[in-house]
TIGUDREN-375143 format. One record per atom (N, C-alpha, C): residue number from 1; atom name; x, y, z; residue in three letters. Coordinates in nm, 2 decimals. Each point is the difference from the previous one (the first is absolute). Example, Ala and Ser with C-alpha at 12.3 -4.5 7.8 and 13.67 -1.06 7.14 Angstrom:
pos, site, px, py, pz, code
1, N, 1.32, -0.57, 0.78, ala .
1, CA, -0.09, 0.12, 0.00, ala .
1, C, 0.09, 0.12, 0.00, ala .
2, N, -0.04, 0.11, -0.07, ser .
2, CA, 0.09, 0.11, 0.00, ser .
2, C, -0.08, 0.11, 0.08, ser .
! end
This chain:
pos, site, px, py, pz, code
1, N, 2.81, 15.94, 10.14, met .
1, CA, 0.04, -0.05, 0.13, met .
1, C, 0.13, -0.08, -0.02, met .
2, N, 0.10, 0.03, 0.10, thr .
2, CA, 0.12, -0.07, -0.01, thr .
2, C, 0.03, -0.07, 0.13, thr .
3, N, 0.02, -0.13, 0.00, glu .
3, CA, 0.03, -0.08, 0.12, glu .
3, C, 0.15, -0.01, 0.01, glu .
4, N, 0.05, 0.05, 0.12, arg .
4, CA, 0.15, 0.00, 0.02, arg .
4, C, 0.03, -0.04, 0.14, arg .
5, N, 0.10, -0.08, 0.02, met .
5, CA, 0.04, -0.04, 0.13, met .
5, C, 0.15, 0.01, 0.01, met .
6, N, 0.05, 0.08, 0.10, asp .
6, CA, 0.15, 0.02, 0.01, asp .
6, C, 0.06, -0.13, 0.06, asp .
7, N, 0.14, 0.00, -0.01, val .
7, CA, 0.08, -0.12, 0.04, val .
7, C, -0.03, -0.03, 0.14, val .
8, N, 0.01, 0.10, 0.09, ala .
8, CA, -0.02, -0.03, 0.14, ala .
8, C, -0.13, -0.06, 0.04, ala .
9, N, -0.11, 0.05, -0.07, thr .
9, CA, -0.13, -0.06, 0.03, thr .
9, C, -0.01, -0.14, -0.05, thr .
10, N, 0.06, -0.02, -0.12, tyr .
10, CA, -0.01, -0.14, -0.06, tyr .
10, C, 0.08, -0.10, 0.09, tyr .
11, N, 0.12, 0.04, 0.05, arg .
11, CA, 0.07, -0.09, 0.09, arg .
11, C, -0.07, -0.02, 0.13, arg .
12, N, -0.06, 0.10, 0.05, ala .
12, CA, -0.08, -0.01, 0.13, ala .
12, C, -0.12, -0.10, -0.03, ala .
13, N, -0.06, 0.01, -0.11, leu .
13, CA, -0.11, -0.08, -0.04, leu .
13, C, 0.04, -0.15, 0.00, leu .
14, N, 0.12, -0.02, -0.06, val .
14, CA, 0.05, -0.14, -0.01, val .
14, C, 0.02, -0.05, 0.14, val .
15, N, 0.07, 0.07, 0.08, ala .
15, CA, 0.03, -0.04, 0.14, ala .
15, C, -0.13, -0.02, 0.08, ala .
16, N, -0.09, 0.09, -0.01, gly .
16, CA, -0.13, -0.01, 0.08, gly .
16, C, -0.09, -0.12, -0.05, gly .
17, N, 0.00, -0.02, -0.13, ala .
17, CA, -0.09, -0.11, -0.05, ala .
17, C, 0.05, -0.13, 0.03, ala .
18, N, 0.14, -0.02, 0.01, ser .
18, CA, 0.05, -0.13, 0.00, ser .
18, C, -0.02, -0.07, 0.14, ser .
19, N, 0.02, 0.08, 0.11, gly .
19, CA, -0.01, -0.06, 0.13, gly .
19, C, 0.10, -0.10, 0.03, gly .
20, N, 0.12, 0.01, -0.06, gly .
20, CA, 0.10, -0.10, 0.02, gly .
20, C, 0.01, -0.10, -0.11, gly .
21, N, 0.10, -0.09, 0.01, gly .
21, CA, 0.02, -0.10, -0.10, gly .
21, C, 0.08, 0.04, -0.12, gly .
22, N, -0.01, -0.07, -0.11, leu .
22, CA, 0.09, 0.02, -0.11, leu .
22, C, -0.02, 0.14, -0.06, leu .
23, N, -0.13, 0.04, -0.02, ala .
23, CA, -0.02, 0.13, -0.06, ala .
23, C, 0.05, 0.12, 0.08, ala .
24, N, 0.00, -0.01, 0.13, ser .
24, CA, 0.05, 0.11, 0.08, ser .
24, C, 0.15, 0.02, -0.02, ser .
25, N, 0.07, -0.10, -0.04, ala .
25, CA, 0.15, 0.02, -0.03, ala .
25, C, 0.03, 0.06, -0.13, ala .
26, N, -0.11, 0.01, -0.09, val .
26, CA, 0.02, 0.04, -0.13, val .
26, C, -0.02, 0.15, -0.01, val .
27, N, 0.10, 0.08, -0.04, val .
27, CA, -0.02, 0.14, -0.01, val .
27, C, 0.02, 0.03, -0.15, val .
28, N, -0.09, 0.07, -0.07, pro .
28, CA, 0.02, 0.03, -0.14, pro .
28, C, 0.13, 0.06, -0.03, pro .
29, N, 0.07, -0.05, -0.10, lys .
29, CA, 0.13, 0.05, -0.03, lys .
29, C, -0.01, 0.12, -0.10, lys .
30, N, 0.10, 0.09, 0.00, pro .
30, CA, -0.01, 0.11, -0.09, pro .
30, C, 0.00, -0.05, -0.15, pro .
31, N, -0.07, 0.07, -0.08, his .
31, CA, 0.00, -0.04, -0.14, his .
31, C, 0.13, 0.00, -0.07, his .
32, N, 0.03, -0.10, -0.08, arg .
32, CA, 0.13, 0.00, -0.07, arg .
32, C, 0.00, 0.11, -0.11, arg .
33, N, 0.11, 0.05, -0.02, arg .
33, CA, 0.01, 0.10, -0.11, arg .
33, C, -0.03, -0.07, -0.13, arg .
34, N, -0.07, 0.07, -0.09, gly .
34, CA, -0.03, -0.05, -0.13, gly .
34, C, -0.13, -0.08, -0.01, gly .
35, N, -0.06, -0.04, 0.12, glu .
35, CA, -0.13, -0.07, -0.01, glu .
35, C, -0.09, 0.03, 0.12, glu .
36, N, -0.02, 0.13, 0.03, pro .
36, CA, -0.07, 0.04, 0.12, pro .
36, C, -0.15, -0.03, -0.01, pro .
37, N, -0.06, -0.02, -0.12, glu .
37, CA, -0.14, -0.02, -0.01, glu .
37, C, -0.03, -0.15, -0.02, glu .
38, N, 0.10, -0.09, 0.01, tyr .
38, CA, -0.02, -0.14, -0.01, tyr .
38, C, -0.05, -0.06, 0.13, tyr .
39, N, 0.05, 0.05, 0.12, his .
39, CA, -0.03, -0.07, 0.12, his .
39, C, -0.14, 0.02, 0.05, his .
40, N, -0.06, 0.11, -0.03, glu .
40, CA, -0.14, 0.02, 0.06, glu .
40, C, -0.10, -0.09, -0.07, glu .
41, N, 0.00, -0.02, -0.13, pro .
41, CA, -0.09, -0.11, -0.05, pro .
41, C, 0.03, -0.14, 0.05, pro .
42, N, 0.12, -0.02, 0.03, val .
42, CA, 0.04, -0.13, 0.06, val .
42, C, -0.06, -0.02, 0.14, val .
43, N, -0.02, 0.11, 0.07, arg .
43, CA, -0.08, -0.01, 0.12, arg .
43, C, -0.15, 0.01, -0.02, arg .
44, N, -0.04, 0.07, -0.10, phe .
44, CA, -0.15, 0.01, -0.02, phe .
44, C, -0.06, -0.13, -0.04, phe .
45, N, 0.05, -0.07, -0.09, phe .
45, CA, -0.07, -0.12, -0.05, phe .
45, C, -0.01, -0.12, 0.09, phe .
46, N, 0.10, -0.02, 0.09, pro .
46, CA, -0.02, -0.10, 0.11, pro .
46, C, -0.12, 0.05, 0.09, pro .
47, N, -0.01, 0.13, 0.01, leu .
47, CA, -0.11, 0.05, 0.08, leu .
47, C, -0.13, -0.03, -0.06, leu .
48, N, -0.01, 0.01, -0.13, val .
48, CA, -0.12, -0.03, -0.08, val .
48, C, -0.04, -0.15, 0.03, val .
49, N, 0.11, -0.09, -0.01, ala .
49, CA, -0.03, -0.14, 0.03, ala .
49, C, -0.04, -0.02, 0.14, ala .
50, N, 0.05, 0.07, 0.09, cys .
50, CA, -0.04, 0.00, 0.14, cys .
50, C, -0.15, 0.04, 0.02, cys .
51, N, -0.04, 0.10, -0.07, leu .
51, CA, -0.14, 0.04, 0.01, leu .
51, C, -0.09, -0.10, -0.06, leu .
52, N, 0.04, -0.07, -0.11, ala .
52, CA, -0.08, -0.11, -0.05, ala .
52, C, -0.02, -0.11, 0.09, ala .
53, N, 0.11, -0.03, 0.09, glu .
53, CA, -0.01, -0.10, 0.10, glu .
53, C, -0.10, 0.04, 0.11, glu .
54, N, 0.01, 0.12, 0.04, ile .
54, CA, -0.08, 0.05, 0.11, ile .
54, C, -0.14, 0.02, -0.04, ile .
55, N, -0.02, 0.04, -0.12, his .
55, CA, -0.14, 0.03, -0.05, his .
55, C, -0.03, -0.08, -0.13, his .
56, N, -0.02, -0.13, 0.02, pro .
56, CA, -0.02, -0.09, -0.11, pro .
56, C, -0.12, 0.04, -0.09, pro .
57, N, -0.10, 0.07, 0.05, ser .
57, CA, -0.11, 0.04, -0.08, ser .
57, C, 0.04, 0.10, -0.10, ser .
58, N, 0.12, 0.07, 0.02, ser .
58, CA, 0.05, 0.10, -0.10, ser .
58, C, 0.12, -0.05, -0.08, ser .
59, N, 0.03, -0.13, 0.02, ala .
59, CA, 0.12, -0.06, -0.07, ala .
59, C, -0.01, 0.02, -0.15, ala .
60, N, -0.12, -0.02, -0.06, glu .
60, CA, -0.02, 0.01, -0.14, glu .
60, C, 0.03, 0.14, -0.05, glu .
61, N, -0.05, 0.10, 0.07, glu .
61, CA, 0.03, 0.14, -0.03, glu .
61, C, 0.15, 0.03, 0.01, glu .
62, N, 0.06, -0.05, 0.10, leu .
62, CA, 0.14, 0.02, 0.02, leu .
62, C, 0.09, -0.06, -0.10, leu .
63, N, -0.05, -0.10, -0.07, glu .
63, CA, 0.07, -0.06, -0.12, glu .
63, C, 0.01, 0.10, -0.11, glu .
64, N, -0.08, 0.10, 0.00, asp .
64, CA, 0.00, 0.10, -0.11, asp .
64, C, 0.07, 0.13, 0.04, asp .
65, N, 0.10, -0.02, 0.09, val .
65, CA, 0.09, 0.11, 0.04, val .
65, C, 0.14, -0.04, -0.05, val .
66, N, 0.05, 0.09, -0.09, trp .
66, CA, 0.13, -0.04, -0.06, trp .
66, C, 0.09, 0.12, -0.02, trp .
67, N, 0.12, -0.03, -0.03, ser .
67, CA, 0.10, 0.11, -0.03, ser .
67, C, 0.01, 0.02, -0.15, ser .
68, N, 0.01, 0.12, -0.04, thr .
68, CA, 0.01, 0.03, -0.15, thr .
68, C, 0.15, -0.01, -0.04, thr .
69, N, 0.09, -0.01, 0.10, ser .
69, CA, 0.14, -0.01, -0.04, ser .
69, C, 0.05, 0.10, -0.10, ser .
70, N, -0.05, 0.12, 0.02, ser .
70, CA, 0.04, 0.11, -0.09, ser .
70, C, 0.11, 0.08, 0.04, ser .
71, N, 0.05, -0.02, 0.13, gly .
71, CA, 0.11, 0.09, 0.05, gly .
71, C, 0.13, -0.07, -0.01, gly .
72, N, 0.10, 0.06, 0.07, gly .
72, CA, 0.13, -0.06, 0.00, gly .
72, C, 0.09, 0.05, -0.11, gly .
73, N, 0.13, -0.02, 0.03, arg .
73, CA, 0.10, 0.05, -0.10, arg .
73, C, 0.03, -0.11, -0.10, arg .
74, N, 0.01, 0.04, -0.12, arg .
74, CA, 0.03, -0.10, -0.11, arg .
74, C, 0.10, 0.06, -0.09, arg .
75, N, 0.07, -0.08, -0.07, asp .
75, CA, 0.10, 0.05, -0.10, asp .
75, C, -0.08, 0.05, -0.12, asp .
76, N, 0.07, 0.08, -0.08, arg .
76, CA, -0.07, 0.07, -0.11, arg .
76, C, -0.07, -0.09, -0.10, arg .
77, N, 0.07, -0.12, -0.03, ala .
77, CA, -0.06, -0.09, -0.10, ala .
77, C, -0.13, -0.06, 0.06, ala .
78, N, 0.00, -0.04, 0.12, thr .
78, CA, -0.12, -0.06, 0.06, thr .
78, C, -0.11, 0.10, 0.01, thr .
79, N, 0.03, 0.12, 0.04, ala .
79, CA, -0.10, 0.11, 0.01, ala .
79, C, -0.06, 0.03, -0.14, ala .
80, N, 0.08, -0.01, -0.10, gly .
80, CA, -0.05, 0.02, -0.14, gly .
80, C, -0.09, -0.10, -0.04, gly .
81, N, 0.03, -0.13, 0.03, lys .
81, CA, -0.09, -0.11, -0.03, lys .
81, C, -0.13, 0.01, 0.07, lys .
82, N, 0.00, 0.03, 0.13, leu .
82, CA, -0.12, 0.02, 0.08, leu .
82, C, -0.09, 0.11, -0.05, leu .
83, N, 0.07, 0.11, -0.04, lys .
83, CA, -0.08, 0.11, -0.05, lys .
83, C, -0.07, -0.04, -0.14, lys .
84, N, 0.08, -0.07, -0.08, ala .
84, CA, -0.06, -0.05, -0.13, ala .
84, C, -0.12, -0.09, 0.03, ala .
85, N, 0.01, -0.08, 0.11, ala .
85, CA, -0.11, -0.09, 0.03, ala .
85, C, -0.12, 0.06, 0.07, ala .
86, N, 0.01, 0.14, 0.02, gly .
86, CA, -0.12, 0.07, 0.06, gly .
86, C, 0.02, 0.05, 0.14, gly .
87, N, 0.11, -0.03, 0.06, gln .
87, CA, 0.02, 0.05, 0.14, gln .
87, C, 0.01, 0.15, 0.00, gln .
88, N, -0.07, 0.07, 0.10, lys .
88, CA, 0.00, 0.14, 0.01, lys .
88, C, 0.05, 0.05, 0.13, lys .
89, N, 0.04, 0.12, 0.01, arg .
89, CA, 0.05, 0.06, 0.12, arg .
89, C, -0.13, 0.04, 0.09, arg .
90, N, 0.03, -0.01, 0.13, gly .
90, CA, -0.11, 0.05, 0.09, gly .
90, C, -0.11, -0.10, 0.04, gly .
91, N, 0.02, -0.12, -0.05, val .
91, CA, -0.11, -0.10, 0.03, val .
91, C, 0.02, -0.05, 0.15, val .
92, N, -0.11, 0.00, 0.08, pro .
92, CA, 0.02, -0.03, 0.14, pro .
92, C, 0.05, -0.14, 0.02, pro .
93, N, 0.07, -0.02, 0.11, asp .
93, CA, 0.07, -0.13, 0.02, asp .
93, C, -0.09, -0.12, 0.03, asp .
94, N, -0.12, 0.03, 0.07, ile .
94, CA, -0.09, -0.10, 0.04, ile .
94, C, -0.14, 0.03, -0.05, ile .
95, N, -0.06, -0.11, -0.05, glu .
95, CA, -0.14, 0.02, -0.04, glu .
95, C, -0.09, -0.11, 0.07, glu .
96, N, -0.12, 0.04, 0.04, ala .
96, CA, -0.10, -0.09, 0.05, ala .
96, C, -0.13, 0.04, -0.08, ala .
97, N, -0.02, -0.08, -0.10, leu .
97, CA, -0.12, 0.03, -0.09, leu .
97, C, -0.12, -0.06, 0.06, leu .
98, N, -0.04, 0.05, 0.11, ile .
98, CA, -0.12, -0.05, 0.08, ile .
98, C, -0.10, 0.12, 0.02, ile .
99, N, -0.11, 0.00, -0.07, pro .
99, CA, -0.09, 0.11, 0.02, pro .
99, C, -0.07, -0.01, 0.13, pro .
100, N, 0.00, 0.11, 0.08, ile .
100, CA, -0.07, 0.01, 0.13, ile .
100, C, -0.06, 0.13, 0.02, ile .
101, N, -0.12, 0.01, 0.04, ala .
101, CA, -0.06, 0.12, 0.05, ala .
101, C, 0.01, 0.11, -0.11, ala .
102, N, -0.03, -0.03, -0.12, gly .
102, CA, 0.01, 0.10, -0.11, gly .
102, C, 0.13, 0.03, -0.05, gly .
103, N, 0.11, -0.06, 0.05, gln .
103, CA, 0.14, 0.02, -0.05, gln .
103, C, 0.03, -0.12, -0.09, gln .
104, N, 0.07, 0.03, -0.11, his .
104, CA, 0.04, -0.11, -0.09, his .
104, C, 0.11, -0.09, 0.05, his .
105, N, 0.08, 0.05, 0.09, gly .
105, CA, 0.11, -0.08, 0.04, gly .
105, C, 0.10, 0.09, 0.08, gly .
106, N, 0.10, -0.06, 0.05, leu .
106, CA, 0.11, 0.07, 0.08, leu .
106, C, 0.13, -0.01, -0.07, leu .
107, N, 0.07, 0.11, -0.01, val .
107, CA, 0.14, 0.00, -0.05, val .
107, C, 0.09, 0.07, 0.10, val .
108, N, 0.12, -0.05, 0.01, ile .
108, CA, 0.09, 0.06, 0.10, ile .
108, C, 0.13, 0.02, -0.06, ile .
109, N, 0.05, 0.12, 0.01, glu .
109, CA, 0.14, 0.03, -0.03, glu .
109, C, 0.08, -0.01, 0.13, glu .
110, N, 0.09, -0.10, 0.00, leu .
110, CA, 0.07, -0.04, 0.12, leu .
110, C, 0.14, 0.05, 0.00, leu .
111, N, 0.04, 0.08, 0.11, lys .
111, CA, 0.13, 0.05, 0.02, lys .
111, C, 0.06, -0.05, 0.13, lys .
112, N, 0.14, 0.01, 0.01, pro .
112, CA, 0.06, -0.04, 0.12, pro .
112, C, -0.05, 0.08, 0.12, pro .
113, N, 0.01, -0.06, 0.12, ile .
113, CA, -0.06, 0.07, 0.12, ile .
113, C, 0.08, 0.12, 0.04, ile .
114, N, 0.12, 0.01, -0.04, asp .
114, CA, 0.09, 0.11, 0.05, asp .
114, C, 0.04, 0.10, -0.11, asp .
115, N, -0.06, -0.02, -0.12, ser .
115, CA, 0.04, 0.09, -0.11, ser .
115, C, -0.10, -0.03, -0.12, ser .
116, N, 0.02, 0.08, -0.10, gly .
116, CA, -0.07, -0.03, -0.12, gly .
116, C, -0.12, 0.10, -0.02, gly .
117, N, 0.00, 0.07, -0.11, arg .
117, CA, -0.11, 0.09, -0.04, arg .
117, C, -0.05, -0.05, -0.14, arg .
118, N, -0.13, 0.02, -0.01, ala .
118, CA, -0.06, -0.04, -0.13, ala .
118, C, 0.05, 0.09, -0.11, ala .
119, N, 0.03, -0.06, -0.11, ser .
119, CA, 0.04, 0.08, -0.12, ser .
119, C, -0.12, 0.08, -0.05, ser .
120, N, 0.04, 0.09, -0.09, lys .
120, CA, -0.11, 0.08, -0.07, lys .
120, C, -0.10, -0.09, -0.07, lys .
121, N, 0.05, -0.10, -0.07, glu .
121, CA, -0.09, -0.09, -0.07, glu .
121, C, -0.08, -0.09, 0.10, glu .
122, N, 0.06, -0.04, 0.11, gln .
122, CA, -0.07, -0.08, 0.09, gln .
122, C, -0.12, 0.08, 0.07, gln .
123, N, 0.04, 0.12, 0.04, ser .
123, CA, -0.11, 0.09, 0.06, ser .
123, C, -0.11, 0.03, -0.09, ser .
124, N, 0.03, 0.03, -0.13, ala .
124, CA, -0.10, 0.03, -0.10, ala .
124, C, -0.09, -0.12, -0.02, ala .
125, N, 0.06, -0.12, -0.01, arg .
125, CA, -0.08, -0.12, -0.02, arg .
125, C, -0.09, -0.03, 0.12, arg .
126, N, 0.04, 0.02, 0.12, leu .
126, CA, -0.08, -0.02, 0.12, leu .
126, C, -0.12, 0.09, -0.01, leu .
127, N, 0.02, 0.12, -0.04, val .
127, CA, -0.11, 0.10, 0.00, val .
127, C, -0.10, -0.04, -0.11, val .
128, N, 0.05, -0.05, -0.12, arg .
128, CA, -0.09, -0.04, -0.10, arg .
128, C, -0.08, -0.12, 0.04, arg .
129, N, 0.06, -0.10, 0.07, leu .
129, CA, -0.07, -0.12, 0.04, leu .
129, C, -0.10, 0.03, 0.10, leu .
130, N, 0.03, 0.09, 0.09, arg .
130, CA, -0.11, 0.05, 0.10, arg .
130, C, -0.12, 0.06, -0.07, arg .
131, N, 0.03, 0.08, -0.10, arg .
131, CA, -0.10, 0.07, -0.07, arg .
131, C, -0.09, -0.11, -0.07, arg .
132, N, 0.05, -0.11, -0.04, arg .
132, CA, -0.07, -0.10, -0.07, arg .
132, C, -0.07, -0.11, 0.09, arg .
133, N, 0.01, 0.02, 0.13, gly .
133, CA, -0.07, -0.08, 0.09, gly .
133, C, 0.08, -0.11, 0.07, gly .
134, N, 0.13, 0.01, -0.01, tyr .
134, CA, 0.09, -0.09, 0.08, tyr .
134, C, 0.04, 0.06, 0.13, tyr .
135, N, 0.03, -0.08, 0.10, arg .
135, CA, 0.07, 0.05, 0.11, arg .
135, C, 0.15, -0.01, -0.03, arg .
136, N, 0.07, 0.11, 0.00, ala .
136, CA, 0.14, 0.01, -0.04, ala .
136, C, 0.08, 0.06, 0.12, ala .
137, N, 0.10, -0.07, 0.05, glu .
137, CA, 0.07, 0.05, 0.12, glu .
137, C, 0.15, -0.01, -0.02, glu .
138, N, 0.07, 0.09, 0.06, leu .
138, CA, 0.14, 0.00, 0.01, leu .
138, C, 0.04, -0.04, 0.15, leu .
139, N, 0.06, -0.12, 0.01, cys .
139, CA, 0.03, -0.05, 0.13, cys .
139, C, 0.16, -0.02, 0.02, cys .
140, N, 0.04, 0.04, 0.12, his .
140, CA, 0.14, -0.02, 0.03, his .
140, C, 0.02, -0.12, 0.09, his .
141, N, 0.04, -0.11, -0.06, gly .
141, CA, 0.02, -0.13, 0.08, gly .
141, C, -0.11, -0.10, -0.02, gly .
142, N, 0.04, -0.13, 0.00, gly .
142, CA, -0.10, -0.11, -0.02, gly .
142, C, -0.10, 0.00, 0.11, gly .
143, N, 0.03, 0.04, 0.12, val .
143, CA, -0.10, 0.00, 0.11, val .
143, C, -0.11, 0.10, -0.03, val .
144, N, 0.04, 0.12, -0.04, ala .
144, CA, -0.10, 0.10, -0.03, ala .
144, C, -0.09, -0.04, -0.12, ala .
145, N, 0.06, -0.07, -0.10, ala .
145, CA, -0.08, -0.05, -0.11, ala .
145, C, -0.09, -0.11, 0.04, ala .
146, N, 0.04, -0.09, 0.09, gly .
146, CA, -0.08, -0.10, 0.05, gly .
146, C, -0.12, 0.06, 0.08, gly .
147, N, 0.02, 0.10, 0.08, gln .
147, CA, -0.11, 0.07, 0.07, gln .
147, C, -0.10, 0.06, -0.10, gln .
148, N, 0.05, 0.06, -0.10, val .
148, CA, -0.09, 0.06, -0.10, val .
148, C, -0.08, -0.11, -0.07, val .
149, N, 0.06, -0.12, -0.03, leu .
149, CA, -0.07, -0.11, -0.06, leu .
149, C, -0.11, -0.05, 0.09, leu .
150, N, 0.03, -0.01, 0.13, cys .
150, CA, -0.10, -0.05, 0.10, cys .
150, C, -0.11, 0.10, 0.00, cys .
151, N, 0.03, 0.13, 0.01, asp .
151, CA, -0.11, 0.10, 0.00, asp .
151, C, -0.09, -0.01, -0.12, asp .
152, N, 0.07, -0.02, -0.12, tyr .
152, CA, -0.08, -0.01, -0.12, tyr .
152, C, -0.09, -0.12, 0.00, tyr .
153, N, 0.05, -0.11, 0.04, leu .
153, CA, -0.08, -0.13, 0.00, leu .
153, C, -0.09, -0.01, 0.12, leu .
154, N, 0.00, 0.10, 0.09, arg .
154, CA, -0.08, -0.01, 0.12, arg .
154, C, 0.04, -0.11, 0.09, arg .
155, N, 0.13, -0.03, 0.01, leu .
155, CA, 0.05, -0.10, 0.09, leu .
155, C, 0.07, 0.06, 0.12, leu .
156, N, -0.02, -0.06, 0.12, pro .
156, CA, 0.08, 0.05, 0.11, pro .
156, C, 0.15, -0.03, -0.01, pro .
157, N, 0.08, 0.10, 0.04, trp .
157, CA, 0.14, -0.02, 0.00, trp .
157, C, 0.05, -0.09, 0.11, trp .
158, N, 0.07, -0.11, -0.04, pro .
158, CA, 0.04, -0.10, 0.10, pro .
158, C, 0.11, 0.06, 0.09, pro .
159, N, -0.02, -0.01, 0.13, pro .
159, CA, 0.10, 0.06, 0.09, pro .
159, C, 0.14, -0.06, -0.01, pro .
160, N, 0.00, -0.13, -0.04, asp .
160, CA, 0.13, -0.07, -0.01, asp .
160, C, 0.05, -0.01, -0.15, asp .
161, N, -0.05, 0.08, -0.09, ala .
161, CA, 0.03, -0.01, -0.14, ala .
161, C, 0.15, 0.03, -0.02, ala .
162, N, 0.06, 0.10, 0.06, val .
162, CA, 0.14, 0.04, -0.02, val .
162, C, 0.09, -0.11, 0.05, val .
163, N, -0.04, -0.06, 0.12, ala .
163, CA, 0.08, -0.10, 0.06, ala .
163, C, 0.00, -0.13, -0.09, ala .
164, N, -0.11, -0.03, -0.06, arg .
164, CA, -0.01, -0.12, -0.09, arg .
164, C, 0.09, 0.02, -0.12, arg .
165, N, -0.01, 0.12, -0.06, val .
165, CA, 0.08, 0.02, -0.12, val .
165, C, 0.15, 0.00, 0.03, val .
166, N, 0.04, 0.07, 0.11, glu .
166, CA, 0.14, 0.00, 0.03, glu .
166, C, 0.05, -0.14, 0.03, glu .
167, N, -0.08, -0.08, 0.07, ala .
167, CA, 0.04, -0.14, 0.03, ala .
167, C, 0.01, -0.08, -0.13, ala .
168, N, -0.09, 0.02, -0.09, tyr .
168, CA, 0.01, -0.07, -0.13, tyr .
168, C, 0.12, 0.04, -0.07, tyr .
169, N, 0.03, 0.13, -0.01, leu .
169, CA, 0.12, 0.04, -0.07, leu .
169, C, 0.13, -0.04, 0.07, leu .
170, N, 0.00, -0.01, 0.13, ala .
170, CA, 0.11, -0.05, 0.08, ala .
170, C, 0.03, -0.15, -0.03, ala .
171, N, -0.11, -0.07, -0.01, leu .
171, CA, 0.01, -0.14, -0.03, leu .
171, C, 0.05, -0.02, -0.14, leu .
172, N, -0.05, 0.08, -0.10, gln .
172, CA, 0.05, -0.01, -0.13, gln .
172, C, 0.15, 0.02, -0.01, gln .
173, N, 0.05, 0.11, 0.07, his .
173, CA, 0.14, 0.03, 0.01, his .
173, C, 0.08, -0.11, 0.06, his .
174, N, -0.05, -0.06, 0.10, leu .
174, CA, 0.07, -0.11, 0.07, leu .
174, C, 0.01, -0.12, -0.10, leu .
175, N, -0.11, -0.03, -0.07, gln .
175, CA, 0.00, -0.11, -0.09, gln .
175, C, 0.10, 0.02, -0.12, gln .
176, N, 0.01, 0.12, -0.05, arg .
176, CA, 0.10, 0.03, -0.10, arg .
176, C, 0.14, -0.01, 0.05, arg .
177, N, 0.02, 0.04, 0.12, arg .
177, CA, 0.14, -0.01, 0.06, arg .
177, C, 0.04, -0.14, 0.02, arg .
178, N, -0.10, -0.09, 0.05, leu .
178, CA, 0.03, -0.14, 0.02, leu .
178, C, 0.03, -0.07, -0.14, leu .
179, N, -0.08, 0.04, -0.10, arg .
179, CA, 0.03, -0.06, -0.13, arg .
179, C, 0.14, 0.04, -0.05, arg .
180, N, 0.04, 0.13, 0.02, arg .
180, CA, 0.13, 0.04, -0.05, arg .
180, C, 0.11, -0.08, 0.08, arg .
181, N, -0.02, -0.02, 0.13, gln .
181, CA, 0.10, -0.07, 0.08, gln .
181, C, 0.01, -0.15, -0.05, gln .
182, N, -0.12, -0.05, -0.03, ala .
182, CA, 0.00, -0.14, -0.05, ala .
182, C, 0.07, -0.01, -0.13, ala .
183, N, -0.02, 0.09, -0.09, asn .
183, CA, 0.06, 0.00, -0.13, asn .
183, C, 0.15, 0.01, 0.01, asn .
184, N, 0.05, 0.09, 0.10, arg .
184, CA, 0.14, 0.01, 0.02, arg .
184, C, 0.06, -0.13, 0.05, arg .
185, N, -0.07, -0.06, 0.10, arg .
185, CA, 0.05, -0.13, 0.05, arg .
185, C, 0.01, -0.10, -0.11, arg .
186, N, -0.10, -0.01, -0.09, asp .
186, CA, 0.00, -0.10, -0.10, asp .
186, C, 0.11, 0.03, -0.10, asp .
187, N, 0.03, 0.12, -0.03, ser .
187, CA, 0.11, 0.03, -0.09, ser .
187, C, 0.13, -0.03, 0.05, ser .
188, N, 0.02, 0.01, 0.14, lys .
188, CA, 0.13, -0.03, 0.06, lys .
188, C, 0.01, -0.16, 0.00, lys .
189, N, -0.11, -0.07, 0.02, cys .
189, CA, 0.01, -0.15, 0.01, cys .
189, C, 0.02, -0.06, -0.14, cys .
190, N, -0.02, 0.06, -0.10, gln .
190, CA, 0.01, -0.06, -0.14, gln .
190, C, 0.15, -0.02, -0.03, gln .
191, N, 0.03, -0.12, -0.04, thr .
191, CA, 0.14, -0.03, -0.04, thr .
191, C, 0.03, 0.05, -0.14, thr .
192, N, 0.10, 0.09, -0.02, pro .
192, CA, 0.03, 0.05, -0.13, pro .
192, C, 0.03, -0.12, -0.10, pro .
193, N, -0.06, 0.02, -0.12, ile .
193, CA, 0.01, -0.11, -0.10, ile .
193, C, 0.11, 0.04, -0.10, ile .
194, N, 0.11, -0.08, 0.00, ser .
194, CA, 0.10, 0.03, -0.10, ser .
194, C, -0.01, -0.10, -0.12, ser .
195, N, 0.07, 0.02, -0.10, leu .
195, CA, 0.00, -0.08, -0.12, leu .
195, C, 0.04, -0.15, 0.04, leu .
196, N, 0.09, 0.00, 0.10, arg .
196, CA, 0.05, -0.14, 0.04, arg .
196, C, -0.11, -0.07, 0.07, arg .
197, N, -0.07, 0.06, 0.10, thr .
197, CA, -0.10, -0.07, 0.08, thr .
197, C, -0.13, -0.02, -0.09, thr .
198, N, -0.02, 0.08, -0.10, ala .
198, CA, -0.12, -0.02, -0.08, ala .
198, C, 0.02, -0.10, -0.11, ala .
199, N, 0.12, -0.04, -0.03, ser .
199, CA, 0.02, -0.10, -0.10, ser .
199, C, -0.04, -0.14, 0.04, ser .
200, N, -0.05, -0.08, -0.09, pro .
200, CA, -0.05, -0.13, 0.04, pro .
200, C, 0.11, -0.10, 0.04, pro .
! end
């Protein structure tokens, strides 16, 4: 089973779920070149935190949902060190080691919503994990991954989940921008110290 949502559907979901306010003004930006698979986990894990808030009885289980951080581009030296430390190709991006209904846990290979195919190693590992009793999914986008997680944990999908996550990310972006502006103001206000002014 593959969960996929195209760009138009995702943006429509954002607009429909928000009902106005901050989140309605936030439209997902195109992925930057060189880091297309970074942005979806950044949307997925605030969603996990949102689910823990909405469903406190499942908060402990949601604590055991994490990223394997096995993807991304790395220089040759870093890749060599990670390989020597045991990192392997094709490991799913997200793991939820929560046994439910005869399944050992949930693993998700997460791809961008508008692109991305599973590699040969990734597809083979998903097949092997399914055979061993795990639910193993390929999802395009953090929202699709969140819906799979809710389905696995038997949790209802919150109708405002997308709006909450987009508002959270928008607030984070605003806070970073304000910090940068404050840092620039502070640097302009600082009086340059010369040897003459610094002398006793």
